[in-house]
Structures are given as C-alpha cells and as structure tokens.
C-alpha positions in Angstrom: 0.0 0.0 0.0 1.4 3.5 -0.9 2.4 5.6 2.1 -0.3 7.8 3.5 -3.2 5.5 2.5 -5.6 4.4 5.2 -5.7 0.8 6.1 -9.0 -1.2 6.5 -10.1 -2.2 9.9 -10.9 -5.8 9.3 -13.2 -6.1 12.3 -15.3 -3.2 10.9 -15.2 -4.7 7.4 -16.8 -7.9 8.9 -20.0 -5.9 9.3 -20.5 -6.7 5.6 -21.3 -10.3 6.4 -24.1 -9.4 8.7 -25.4 -6.9 6.2 -25.4 -9.5 3.5 -27.1 -12.0 5.7 -29.9 -9.5 6.3 -30.5 -9.2 2.6 -30.7 -13.0 2.2 -32.9 -13.6 5.3 -35.4 -10.9 4.2 -35.5 -12.5 0.7 -34.3 -9.2 -0.9 -31.6 -11.1 -2.7 -31.5 -14.9 -3.4 -27.8 -14.9 -3.1 -24.8 -12.6 -3.3 -21.1 -12.2 -3.1 -18.8 -9.3 -2.1 -15.1 -8.9 -2.8 -13.0 -6.1 -1.3 -9.4 -5.5 -2.3 -6.9 -2.9 -0.9 -3.8 -2.3 -2.9 -4.5 -5.5 -4.7 -4.7 -7.7 -1.6 -7.9 -9.4 -0.6 -9.4 -7.8 2.5 -12.7 -9.6 2.5 -14.7 -12.1 0.5 -18.2 -13.2 1.4 -20.7 -15.3 -0.5 -24.0 -16.5 0.9 -27.5 -17.4 -0.2 -28.5 -19.3 -3.3 -27.7 -18.9 -7.0 -30.7 -21.1 -7.7 -33.5 -20.8 -5.1 -35.6 -23.4 -6.7 -32.8 -26.0 -6.8 -31.2 -24.9 -3.5 -27.7 -24.5 -5.0 -25.5 -22.0 -3.2 -24.1 -18.7 -4.5 -20.4 -19.3 -4.5 -17.2 -17.6 -5.5 -17.2 -19.3 -8.9 -20.9 -18.5 -9.6 -21.5 -16.9 -13.0 -23.7 -13.9 -13.1 -25.2 -11.5 -15.7 -23.2 -8.4 -15.3 -25.4 -6.4 -17.8 -24.2 -2.8 -17.9 -21.0 -3.6 -16.2 -20.1 -4.7 -19.7 -20.0 -1.0 -20.7 -16.6 -0.2 -19.0 -15.1 -3.2 -20.8 -16.4 -2.1 -24.2 -15.2 1.4 -23.5 -11.7 0.1 -22.7 -11.7 -2.0 -25.9 -12.5 1.2 -27.9 -9.7 3.1 -26.1 -7.2 0.4 -27.3 -8.1 1.4 -30.8 -7.8 5.1 -30.0 -4.3 4.4 -28.8 -3.4 2.7 -32.0 -4.6 5.7 -34.1 -7.6 3.9 -35.6 -10.0 6.6 -34.7 -10.4 9.8 -32.6 -13.3 10.4 -30.2 -14.7 13.5 -32.0 -15.3 11.4 -35.1 -19.0 11.2 -36.1 -20.7 7.8 -35.7 -21.6 7.8 -39.4 -18.0 7.5 -40.4 -18.1 3.9 -39.2 -21.8 3.2 -39.4 -23.3 4.9 -42.5 -26.9 4.0 -41.4 -26.5 6.8 -38.8 -26.0 9.5 -41.4 -28.5 12.4 -41.8 -29.6 12.5 -38.2 -32.9 14.1 -37.0 -33.8 14.8 -33.4 -37.2 15.3 -31.8 -38.0 19.0 -31.3 -38.3 20.1 -27.7 -41.8 19.2 -26.4 -42.6 16.9 -29.4 -45.8 15.0 -29.1 -45.1 12.4 -31.8 -42.1 10.9 -33.6 -42.7 12.9 -36.7 -41.9 16.2 -35.0 -38.1 16.3 -35.7 -35.5 18.7 -37.0 -32.1 18.0 -38.6 -29.2 17.8 -36.2 -25.5 17.1 -36.1 -24.3 13.6 -36.3 -23.4 12.4 -32.8 -19.7 11.9 -32.1 -18.1 8.8 -30.5 -17.4 10.9 -27.4 -21.0 12.0 -27.1 -22.1 8.4 -27.5 -19.6 7.1 -24.9 -20.7 9.7 -22.4 -24.5 9.4 -23.0 -25.0 12.8 -24.6 -25.7 11.6 -28.1 -29.5 11.6 -28.2 -29.8 7.9 -28.1 -31.9 6.3 -25.3 -33.0 3.1 -23.7 -36.4 1.4 -24.0 -37.0 1.7 -20.2 -36.5 5.5 -20.1 -39.5 7.8 -20.3 -40.3 9.5 -23.6 -41.4 9.0 -27.2 -38.2 7.4 -28.5 -37.9 4.9 -25.7 -41.6 4.0 -26.2 -40.9 3.2 -29.9 -37.7 1.3 -28.9 -39.8 -0.9 -26.6 -42.5 -1.4 -29.3 -39.8 -2.5 -31.8 -37.9 -4.6 -29.2 -34.7 -2.6 -29.6 -33.2 -3.8 -26.4 -30.0 -5.5 -27.6 -31.1 -8.6 -25.7 -29.2 -11.9 -26.2 -31.7 -13.2 -28.9 -32.4 -9.8 -30.5 -30.8 -10.7 -33.9 -27.2 -9.7 -34.5 -25.5 -6.6 -33.3 -25.3 -5.3 -36.8 -29.0 -5.9 -37.5 -30.1 -4.2 -34.2 -27.9 -1.1 -34.9 -29.5 -0.8 -38.4 -33.0 -0.9 -36.9 -32.0 1.6 -34.2 -30.8 4.0 -36.9 -34.3 4.2 -38.3 -35.5 6.1 -35.3 -34.9 9.8 -34.6 -32.7 10.9 -31.7 -34.5 11.8 -28.4 -32.7 15.2 -28.4 -30.0 17.0 -30.3 -26.5 15.6 -29.5 -24.9 17.4 -26.6 -28.2 18.9 -25.3 -28.5 16.8 -22.2 -27.4 13.5 -20.6 -29.6 10.3 -21.0 -28.5 6.8 -20.3 -28.6 4.9 -23.5 -27.8 1.9 -25.8 -24.9 4.0 -27.1 -22.2 1.6 -25.8 -23.9 -1.2 -27.9 -23.4 1.1 -30.9 -19.8 1.5 -29.8 -19.5 -2.3 -29.8 -20.6 -2.4 -33.4 -18.0 0.4 -34.2 -15.3 -1.8 -32.7 -16.4 -4.7 -34.9 -16.3 -2.6 -38.1 -12.9 -1.2 -37.3 -11.3 -4.5 -36.4 -13.1 -6.8 -38.8 -13.6 -9.1 -35.8 -16.6 -10.0 -33.7 -16.9 -8.1 -30.3 -16.3 -11.5 -28.6 -13.0 -12.0 -30.4 -11.9 -8.4 -29.7 -12.6 -8.8 -26.0 -10.9 -12.2 -25.8 -7.6 -11.1 -27.5 -7.4 -7.5 -26.2 -8.7 -7.8 -22.6 -9.7 -11.3 -21.4 -6.6 -13.2 -22.3 -4.1 -10.6 -21.1 -5.9 -10.2 -17.8 -6.6 -13.9 -17.2 -10.4 -13.5 -17.4 -11.1 -17.1 -18.3 -14.7 -17.2 -17.0 -16.1 -14.2 -18.8 -17.9 -14.0 -22.2 -21.1 -13.4 -24.0 -22.2 -17.0 -23.9 -22.4 -19.4 -20.9 -20.4 -22.4 -21.9 -21.7 -25.9 -21.4 -19.2 -26.6 -18.6 -20.3 -23.4 -16.8 -24.1 -24.0 -16.9 -24.1 -25.7 -13.5 -22.6 -22.5 -11.9 -24.8 -20.0 -13.7 -27.1 -18.1 -11.3 -30.8 -17.6 -12.0 -32.3 -14.1 -12.3 -35.0 -12.8 -9.9 -37.2 -9.7 -9.6 -39.6 -8.2 -7.0 -41.7 -6.8 -9.8 -45.0 -8.2 -11.0 -44.3 -7.5 -14.7 -41.2 -7.2 -16.9 -38.1 -7.0 -14.7 -36.6 -4.5 -17.1 -39.7 -2.2 -17.6 -38.9 0.7 -15.3 -41.7 2.8 -16.8 -44.4 0.3 -15.5 -42.6 -1.0 -12.4 -45.2 -2.6 -10.0 -44.0 -4.5 -7.0 -45.4 -8.0 -6.9 -46.4 -10.3 -4.0 -43.2 -12.4 -4.5 -39.9 -10.6 -3.7 -37.9 -13.2 -5.6 -39.9 -14.1 -8.7 -37.9 -16.2 -11.2 -37.5 -14.4 -14.5 -34.5 -16.1 -16.2 -33.8 -19.7 -15.2 -30.1 -20.6 -15.7 -31.0 -23.8 -17.4 -33.1 -22.1 -20.1 -31.4 -18.7 -20.3 -30.8 -17.0 -23.7 -27.3 -16.3 -22.5 -26.5 -20.0 -23.3 -26.7 -19.2 -27.0 -26.9 -15.4 -27.7 -27.0 -14.0 -31.2 -26.6 -10.3 -30.2 -23.2 -9.4 -28.7 -24.3 -6.5 -26.6 -21.4 -4.2 -25.6 -23.8 -2.4 -23.4 -25.0 -5.4 -21.3 -24.2 -8.8 -22.7 -21.4 -10.3 -20.6 -21.6 -13.0 -17.9 -18.7 -13.8 -15.7 -17.4 -14.4 -12.2 -16.6 -12.0 -9.4 -12.9 -12.7 -9.5 -12.8 -12.1 -13.3 -14.4 -8.7 -12.9 -12.1 -7.8 -10.1 -9.2 -8.5 -12.5 -10.6 -5.9 -14.9 -11.3 -3.4 -12.1 -7.8 -3.8 -10.7 -6.3 -3.3 -14.1 -8.1 0.0 -14.3 -7.1 1.0 -10.8 -3.4 0.4 -11.4 -3.3 2.3 -14.7 -4.4 0.0 -17.5 -2.0 -3.0 -16.8 -0.7 -2.8 -20.3 -4.1 -3.0 -21.9 -3.9 0.8 -22.3 -1.3 3.2 -21.0 -1.5 4.7 -17.5 -2.3 8.0 -19.1 -5.2 6.6 -21.1 -6.6 4.8 -18.0 -6.5 8.1 -16.1 -8.2 9.9 -19.0 -11.0 7.4 -18.9 -11.6 7.9 -15.2 -11.8 11.7 -15.4 -15.1 13.5 -15.6 -15.9 14.2 -19.3 -19.0 16.3 -18.6 -19.1 20.1 -18.1 -20.5 19.5 -14.6 -22.3 16.7 -12.8 -24.9 14.5 -14.4 -27.7 16.3 -12.6 -26.7 19.6 -14.2 -27.4 18.2 -17.7 -31.1 17.8 -17.2 -31.4 14.0 -17.2 -34.9 12.4 -17.2 -33.6 8.8 -17.5 -32.7 5.9 -15.3 -29.1 5.7 -14.2 -27.1 3.1 -12.3 -25.6 5.8 -10.0 -26.6 9.0 -8.2 -26.6 12.0 -10.5 -25.9 14.8 -8.0 -22.2 15.3 -7.4 -21.3 12.6 -9.9 -19.9 13.1 -13.3 -19.2 10.6 -16.1 -16.0 9.4 -17.7 -15.3 6.9 -20.5 -17.2 3.8 -19.3 -18.3 4.8 -15.8 -19.3 7.4 -13.2 -16.8 9.6 -11.4 -17.5 11.1 -7.9 -17.0 14.9 -8.0 -18.5 15.7 -4.6 -19.3 12.8 -2.3 -21.4 15.0 0.0 -23.6 16.1 -2.8 -24.0 12.5 -4.0 -25.3 11.5 -0.5 -23.1 8.3 -0.5 -19.9 8.0 1.4 -16.9 7.8 -0.9 -13.8 9.6 -2.2 -13.5 12.2 -4.9 -12.4 10.3 -8.0 -14.2 7.1 -7.2 -14.9 5.4 -10.6 -17.8 3.0 -10.8 -20.8 1.5 -12.6 -23.4 -1.2 -12.1 -25.6 -3.6 -13.9 -29.4 -4.0 -14.1 -29.2 -7.2 -12.0 -27.8 -5.2 -9.1 -24.2 -6.0 -9.6 -21.8 -3.1 -8.8 -18.1 -2.2 -8.7 -16.1 0.8 -7.7 -12.5 1.8 -7.6 -11.3 4.3 -4.9 -8.0 5.8 -6.1 -7.5 7.7 -2.8 -7.5 4.5 -0.7 -6.4 2.0 -3.3 -9.6 0.1 -3.0 -11.5 -2.1 -5.4 -14.9 -3.5 -4.4 -17.2 -5.8 -6.5 -20.7 -6.8 -5.6 -22.4 -9.7 -7.4 -26.1 -10.7 -7.1 -29.0 -11.3 -9.6 -32.0 -9.1 -8.8 -33.5 -6.9 -11.4 -34.0 -3.9 -11.5 -31.0 -2.5 -9.6 -33.2 0.3 -8.3 -35.2 -2.2 -6.2 -32.7 -1.9 -3.2 -30.2 0.6 -1.8 -27.6 -2.1 -1.6 -24.9 -0.2 -3.5 -25.0 2.9 -1.3 -25.1 0.7 1.8 -22.1 -1.3 0.7 -20.1 1.8 0.0 -20.8 3.1 3.5 -19.8 -0.2 5.0 -16.4 -0.2 3.2 -15.8 3.5 3.8 -16.7 3.0 7.5 -13.8 0.4 7.8 -11.2 3.0 6.7 -9.4 3.8 9.9 
C-alpha cells in the first residue's frame, strides 16, 4: 500500500457479512457475493444465499452472473485500445463507421409524436460514450424509448445480430440533439458495433484477445459455456411484470420471482453481442478488470489513457445536464467518464466515498467501484432486477468506507 493511505479495519469490514445476511434472510436477494481488495490484496470475500433458489444451489465464488451494464466499461476500454493505435479519434461522427446513422434528425423540444423532428448534427463517438448523443433506452420515459420498446430494440441476447439491431435503431430519430443533455442509452452497444467494423472481428473476439486473455479473465464471455451451466445463477425480480420495464414497475407479491432460469437462459446461446449489457462472468474475473483500471491499465492501455477514462468528461455533474432517464448511479455530485461514473463531490451524491471514485453497475444489481484515494477495489455480485429495487450499493459503499481507519 502506498504511504499515506488508510488501512482497512478488518473487524469493521466484517459488518458486511451481517449486512449481506440480512438481505438473504429478508429475501431481498436470493444470493450474493462481495469482494474487497486494498492495494491488490484481498481484505474480504463473502458469499451467501442461493444462485438457484428453486434447486437450492449455493451462491459461491465461482458462480457466473449476468453483469449487464458492467459490460460497458469493458467495451469502452476496448475502444480506447483502438484510439491508442490511431484507428479513430473520439470526436469522429458515428456515421464515419456506421453509415446508417448519417442524416440524423432529433425530436424537437416538447414533441408529441415521432414525426416532429429537425435536422441535427451527427453524434460523435465521445458523445455516445458519455451518454450525450440523443440515443436512449427502452426503459426510459419519452417517445423514442416507447418506440424502442415497441420494436424490441433492447439489444437482448436473442435480438438478432448486433449489426442488425444497430441498423434498426438508426431508423429512429434521436431523443434530443447531441450534446443537449445526458440520457442513459444503448450508445455503448453502438460503440461495440463500431469496434467490430474497425477491427473486422466480432466483439467477442476483440474482448478475448485484447482484454480477457491478457488479464486472465477465463470465465467471462457473451455465452455461458456448457461446462459453466451448473454454476450460472438464475435471475429474480420483485416486480409483478417485466423485470426491465422501469416505466411500469409494479411491486409484486413475491420478492424473488424467477424471470430467467439458468437452465433455459438466452445467455446460453446469444445472437446479439451486446457491448452495453451482454457479458456474464465471475466476481474474480471482474475484479481483475477493475484492478487493471485501478493500477493504470495494466498494459491493456497506458497509464495516461486509463487516467483519461476515469476523469469527468462532462461540463459538470450529471444532474446539471437535465437527465430524465434511469441511471445506475446517483446524479448529484457525480460526473461521467469513459465507461463509468466519477465522484466529484461525495457529500452532494449522498453516498460516502472519495473524490475520483470510478464505478458502474448492472441491471441485476451488480456493482463495482475503484477508490483511487485509498487504493480500493470492491465488487458486488447478485442477480436481482431492477437494480433500483434496493439501496444495496450505497449501503455497501458506506460499510467499506466505514472500515477505513
């Protein structure tokens, strides 16, 4: 550990075990695991509950989970390897790589139907990476998200190919003119397609050669392999309807309703390689990725590029850019970098942490953050959708921060 960094009080850190047990006992999570590293050394690992409540199989260290939007930082890193090689620059328009996105139109402010549009600039790769492009998500409020939901433009595992889905997405107008505001979006899925076009490889091949193999991430991929099926967790929701439909979220009578059985999951044979939410993997694999970012790229990218990614790329915090969308993080006091959120003011965010914390989460309530002040990496794995159903992330950050003595 570098001189001047606070050490973790391991007795205080043990509070995480009781906190985790309370989630399992109350049936808020079926199962979960937490891994805390300081300066690369394991300070705590805890796993409890079930990865398959129906079959009674335990949630363990080698359990595979859907990481959903925690795929985004990995896709962003893959793109930055191409930036370093001079294959593109971030201010390039998306149409340079995907011609179907040429001649963009955006909804006019206050539009009441999809026909009320005006010509707009082509979004840049940087605007897409930082969710300022005018793209959206089907679970956000608004006309474009409603049409995305109607056309099933979700980049789900069986939603056709990545190329096909991007072509269909390009048929819709943008929700707003690029740069006008911040809105969480499928933009990183589009970035995944850009990576495929530039490299001439599938996104899976790019990840394998550029990130997974160098970091030893042997258990992560878009498809659950046959020899991994027995360790793949099922997905649950407390909602009565679609576990991903935040616009019509209604709490059901069952807090752990099964929505994706590991044995019949589309992740066993996906057709769409979603750079925004398609990976499955283990907690140790994801910690390898997070640690690589914490120490400065670990040769995947340079230390300078890793630092560039983890800076705030917005003119202020997310809240100042008028978002109306869902986000995996607080918006007050939090900016956004290339692939994740950046804490600008922990007090304004309302969550204990350090200035410079870099993090993101996934729809199934997974979460990671890197604390550069205290050399910390923390990863939470569980399988409950949506992630907004519990305050687990804020509570876990407080527990870890409370162990810094």
